[in-house]
N, C-alpha and C positions, 0 to 999 in steps of 0.2 A: 517458852518458845516465842521468838520475836516474829511479828508479822509485818511485812513491808507492803504498804499500799502502792500498787503500780501507778506510775505516772500516766495520766490520761493523754493519749496520742490524738492530736488533732487530725481532721480529715485532710485530704490532699488540698493544697492551697488553690489550685485552679478550680477545684470543686467548690471551695469557699467563695471564689469570685462568681461562679455561676449561681450559687445560692443567693449571694448578695443581689445579683441582677434579678433573679426570680422574685425575691422578697420585695425589691424596689418596684418592679412592674406590678406585682400583686397589690402592694401598698398604695401605689399611685392610682390603680383602678378602684380599689375599695374606697379610699378616701376621696377620690374624685366623685364617686357616686354620692357619698355623704355630703360633699360640698354642693353638688347640684341640687340635692333634696333641700338643703338649707336655703340655697339661693331662691328656689321656687317658693319656699315658705315665706321668704322675705319680699319677693316681688310679684308673686302670683304666677299662674300658668302662662300668662302672656309673655313671660320671659323666654319661653322656648323659641318663639319666633325672632327674638332679639339676642339669642345666645352669642352670636358673633360679636355683638357690641360689648357684652359682658367680658368676653375673653380678650378683647382688644383694649380693655382698660378704660372704656367710655366713662366719663365723669358721672353719668346718671346711675351707673351700677358699680361705683368704686368700692362700696362696702362689701358687696358680693364678691368682687374681684379679690379683695383682701382675705375674705373667708377662704376662697380657693387657694390663694398663696399660702396661707397659714396651714391649712389641712394638707396641702401638697408637700410642704416641708416635713410635716410629721410623718405622713404615709410613705414618702419617697426616700427620705434621708435619715430620720431618727429611728423609726421602728425596724427597718431592715437590718442594720448592724446589731441592734439589740436581739433580734430574732436569730442572727447568726451565732451570737454568744450563747444563747439558750440552746441552739442546735448542738453546739459543742459541749453542752452541759458544764459550762464554766461561769463563775460569777462575772457579771458584766464589769464590775470595778477592777477585777484582776485581768480579764481578757483584754481590756483596752487601757490598762495601766492608769487608773485614776489615783495616782499617788498624790499625797498631800502637797500642794504647791508651797514654795518658799517665797517669802516677801521680797527678798533680794532679786530672785529670778523674775518675779512678776514685775518689779520695778524696771529690770533690764528690758523686758518685753516692751514696756511703755516707751522707753528711750529708743529702742530699735525702731519701733513703728514711727516715732516722730522724726528721727534722724534720716530714715530712709525715704521720707516723703519727696524731697527734691529729686532723688534718683528715680523713684517710681514715676514722677511727673515726666521726666525725660523719656522713659520707656513708653509712656502713653503717647507723647508727641511723636516719637519715632514710629510706633506701631500705626498711628493714624495716617502716616504718610505712605503707607503700603499701597503699591500699585501693581496690578497684574499685567501680564503681557497682552497685546492687542487681541489675540485669539481667545482670551479669557475675559474679555470686557463684559460679556453677558453675565458671567458669574460674579464679576466685580460689582455690577449694577445691582444684582440680587443681594449681595452682601451688604451694600450700602443701604438698600431698602430695609433689610432686616435690622440694621443698626439704628436707623432713624425710628423705626417702629418701637424698638426696645427703649430708645431714649424717651419717646413720648409716653410709653407705659410707665417708665421709671418716674417721670415727672408727676404723673397722675398718682402714683403710689406714695411719693414722699410729700405731696401737697398736704399741708396741715390745716384743718378747719377748726380745730379745738385742741386743748391740752390733752384730752383723751386720745385724739388722733395721733399726737406725738408719741404717747406711750404705746399705742397699738403698733405704730411704725417701728418703734425701737424693738419691740418683741418680734415683729414679723421680719424685719430686715437685718437686725443685729443678733438677737438672742437665739432664735430658732436656727438660722443658718450656721451660726457659730457652733452650736451643739450638733446639729444634724450633719452638716457637711464635713465637719472634722471627724465625727464618728464614722461616717461613710468612707471618706477618702483617705484620711490618715489612719484611723483605727481599723478600717476594713480593708480598703484596696491596698494601701501602702504596706500594711502588715502582711497581707497575703502574698503580695509581690516579693517582699523581702524573703519570705519563707520559700517562695518558688525559685528565685534566682540566687539567693544567698548573697545579694549585693544591695546594701542599704541605699547607696547613692542612686543606683539604677531605679530602685523601687520608689524613692522620693520623687525623682524627675518624671517617671512614667505616671505616677499618681497625679503630679502637678499638671501634666499635659491633659490627662483625662478630666481633671477638675476644671481646667480652663475650657476644654472643648464642650463640656455639657452645658455651658452657659450660652453657647452659640452666638457669641459676640466677637466677630472676627477682628475688629479694630481695637479690641481690648485684650486680645488673646495673650500677648507676651507679658504685659504687666500682671495679668491674673495668674498666668503660669508661674511667674516669679514669686508672687504672693503664696501660691500653693506650695512651692518648693521651700519658701521661708517657713511656713507653718510645719512642713514636713521635717525640716531640720530642727525646729524647736522640739518637736515630738521625739525625734531620734536622739538628740543630745541629752535631753532631760529624762527620757523614759517615762514621761507623764504627759497625758493628752491635755491636761488642764491649760498648759502654756499655749498650745496651738489654738485651743478654743478661745482663750483670752485675747490673743493677738487678732484672731478673726473677728471677735466681737468689737475690739477697738477700731479696726479698719472700717467695719460697716456702721458702727455707732457714730463715728466721725461724720460720715456722709449724712446720716439722719439729723444729727445736731447742726451741721452746717446748713442743711436745707431749712431747718426750723429757724435758725438765726436769720437767714436771708429773707424768709417770709415776714418775720417780725420787723425787719428793716426795709420792707417793700422792695426787695431786690429780686429780679427775675430769675427763676430757677434754671432756665436754659443757659444761664451764665455760670452755673456751678462747676461745670467741667472745664472751664477756660483755665489754661495754665497760668500760674503766678508769673513765671518767667524769671529763671535764675541765670546768671552768667555761666558759661561752660564749666568753669572751675568749681562753681557751686555744686553742680551735678556730680563732678568727679570727687570732690571732698565728701559729699553725701555717700557715694558708693564705697569709698575707702573706709570711712568711719563705720558704715553699716557692717561691712565684712569684719572689721576689727571687733565690733560689738558681738557679732555672732561667735567669734572665736572666744571672747571673754565669757559669753553665756555658756559655751561648751565647757570651758575650763571650770567655771563656777559650778555648773550642774554636775560635773564629774566629781568635784570635791564634796558636794552635798551628798551624792550617792555613796561615796566612800565613808562619809561620816554617819551614814545610816538613814 
């Protein structure tokens, strides 16, 4: 007699999203407490009265701030999607499609990230020119204040005082977000939305919008959304989350390495975001070639999947 093992049915996709949110809030809370305990052990009980300085990225407490950032990435982004896979009683590698990456496709990801840089610069310039109507000027002022605060905190984080600092920054800014945010937004949110709506493109763009929104940086919303969509299409075309993680890592690692280079050459970090300045046709060529490379990636990934 032949016995057929029934295929495991996943829970409702909207319930999956609620579970992801619950796990993220719980993870942020638990790991936030752990981070606070570690910071108090580092700086003493006097830190309690200066906790606002710690959270604002004050240079005196930058090591503690990095502890908070690292543990926040783990608790808020890495563990929740892993918990969801365990809730579904499915192997994590299968649930999120950790299929072995191919060298050709990895190389294509590198080329895509390089070629798209001028176009992404144009989206940054365009987004930063955003102006709200007069009756929303109060909100606009608040948005600019948040943006300036985020910029100051970023400079504090990427400032390197030793080679060990550089390695910590690489892990904190490039490795952990590449793993955690891709698991959460592409593996978790995008995957569930695709099941919910039956439309891959809608799922990719909704996930990208959510991905950009959670960073709460309004004058970088559009380029970050496009990045999220790009990561989503790499995941969708290839059927493997490795490529999205790799692209995310390259994007963030470039910023860390650029900051390290600038400090070694005594260049001010507040100049890091200044545009290089390409002619208009340079931005256009970058956009056209980037789209063509995504098409080539899709075709190559399809052939790889058919070959096994």
